[in-house]
C-alpha positions in Angstrom: -4.6 -5.4 -46.2 -5.5 -5.9 -42.6 -8.8 -7.3 -41.5 -10.9 -6.3 -38.5 -9.5 -9.0 -36.3 -5.9 -7.8 -36.9 -6.9 -4.1 -36.2 -9.0 -4.9 -33.1 -6.3 -7.2 -31.8 -3.6 -4.6 -32.3 -5.8 -2.0 -30.5 -6.4 -4.4 -27.6 -2.7 -5.2 -27.3 -1.8 -1.6 -27.2 -4.5 -0.8 -24.6 -3.3 -3.6 -22.5 0.3 -2.4 -22.6 -0.9 1.1 -21.7 -2.8 -0.2 -18.7 0.3 -2.1 -17.5 2.4 1.1 -17.6 -0.3 3.1 -15.7 -0.5 0.2 -13.2 3.2 0.3 -12.7 3.1 4.0 -11.9 0.2 3.6 -9.5 1.3 0.3 -8.0 -2.1 -1.2 -9.0 -1.8 -5.0 -9.4 -5.5 -5.4 -10.4 -5.0 -3.0 -13.3 -1.7 -4.7 -14.2 -3.5 -8.1 -14.4 -6.2 -6.6 -16.5 -3.7 -5.1 -18.9 -1.8 -8.3 -19.2 -5.0 -10.2 -20.0 -6.0 -7.6 -22.6 -2.6 -7.6 -24.2 -2.6 -11.4 -24.4 -6.1 -11.5 -25.9 -5.1 -8.8 -28.4 -2.1 -10.8 -29.5 -4.3 -13.9 -30.0 -6.9 -12.0 -32.0 -4.2 -10.4 -34.1 -2.7 -13.8 -34.8 -6.1 -15.2 -35.8 -6.6 -12.2 -38.2 -3.2 -12.7 -39.8 -3.8 -16.4 -40.3 -7.2 -15.7 -41.8 -5.6 -13.1 -44.2 -2.9 -15.6 -45.2 -5.5 -18.3 -46.0 -7.5 -15.8 -48.0 -4.4 -14.7 -49.9 -3.5 -18.3 -50.6 -7.0 -19.1 -52.0 -6.8 -16.0 -54.2 -3.4 -17.2 -55.5 -4.8 -20.6 -56.3 -7.8 -19.0 -58.1 -5.5 -16.9 -60.2 -3.4 -19.9 -61.2 -6.4 -22.0 -62.0 -8.0 -19.1 -64.0 -4.9 -18.8 -66.3 
Protein backbone atom coordinates (compact mmCIF):
# COMPACT_ATOMS: atom_id res chain seq x y z
CA UNK A 1 0.00 0.00 0.00
CA UNK A 2 1.29 3.45 -0.87
CA UNK A 3 2.25 5.93 1.82
CA UNK A 4 1.68 9.68 1.84
CA UNK A 5 5.15 10.44 0.43
CA UNK A 6 4.55 8.23 -2.58
CA UNK A 7 1.12 9.73 -3.25
CA UNK A 8 2.23 13.33 -2.82
CA UNK A 9 5.38 12.72 -4.87
CA UNK A 10 3.39 11.21 -7.71
CA UNK A 11 0.99 14.16 -7.61
CA UNK A 12 3.83 16.68 -7.73
CA UNK A 13 5.49 14.78 -10.55
CA UNK A 14 2.30 14.84 -12.62
CA UNK A 15 1.67 18.54 -11.87
CA UNK A 16 5.22 19.32 -12.94
CA UNK A 17 4.77 17.47 -16.21
CA UNK A 18 1.51 19.31 -16.86
CA UNK A 19 3.16 22.68 -16.22
CA UNK A 20 5.90 21.80 -18.69
CA UNK A 21 3.37 20.95 -21.40
CA UNK A 22 1.47 24.19 -20.80
CA UNK A 23 4.75 26.11 -20.84
CA UNK A 24 5.67 24.55 -24.17
CA UNK A 25 2.36 25.67 -25.67
CA UNK A 26 2.76 29.21 -24.32
CA UNK A 27 6.54 29.47 -24.80
CA UNK A 28 6.88 30.27 -21.07
CA UNK A 29 10.39 29.36 -19.90
CA UNK A 30 9.71 30.36 -16.28
CA UNK A 31 6.75 27.99 -16.06
CA UNK A 32 8.80 25.28 -17.77
CA UNK A 33 11.56 25.63 -15.18
CA UNK A 34 9.00 25.56 -12.39
CA UNK A 35 7.48 22.40 -13.85
CA UNK A 36 10.86 20.71 -14.19
CA UNK A 37 11.69 21.50 -10.56
CA UNK A 38 8.31 20.27 -9.36
CA UNK A 39 8.65 17.05 -11.36
CA UNK A 40 12.15 16.42 -9.98
CA UNK A 41 11.01 17.07 -6.42
CA UNK A 42 8.06 14.75 -6.92
CA UNK A 43 10.29 11.98 -8.22
CA UNK A 44 12.57 12.35 -5.20
CA UNK A 45 9.69 12.33 -2.72
CA UNK A 46 8.13 9.32 -4.44
CA UNK A 47 11.46 7.46 -4.23
CA UNK A 48 11.77 8.24 -0.51
CA UNK A 49 8.25 6.93 0.01
CA UNK A 50 8.98 3.72 -1.85
CA UNK A 51 12.18 3.18 0.14
CA UNK A 52 10.34 3.82 3.40
CA UNK A 53 7.63 1.31 2.40
CA UNK A 54 10.21 -1.34 1.48
CA UNK A 55 12.01 -0.93 4.81
CA UNK A 56 8.69 -1.22 6.63
CA UNK A 57 7.79 -4.35 4.67
CA UNK A 58 11.19 -5.89 5.44
CA UNK A 59 10.75 -5.21 9.15
CA UNK A 60 7.30 -6.82 9.07
CA UNK A 61 8.74 -9.89 7.31
CA UNK A 62 11.46 -10.22 9.93
CA UNK A 63 8.87 -9.89 12.67
CA UNK A 64 6.76 -12.66 11.11
CA UNK A 65 9.78 -14.96 10.83
CA UNK A 66 10.85 -14.30 14.41
CA UNK A 67 7.30 -14.76 15.68
CA UNK A 68 6.96 -18.25 14.19
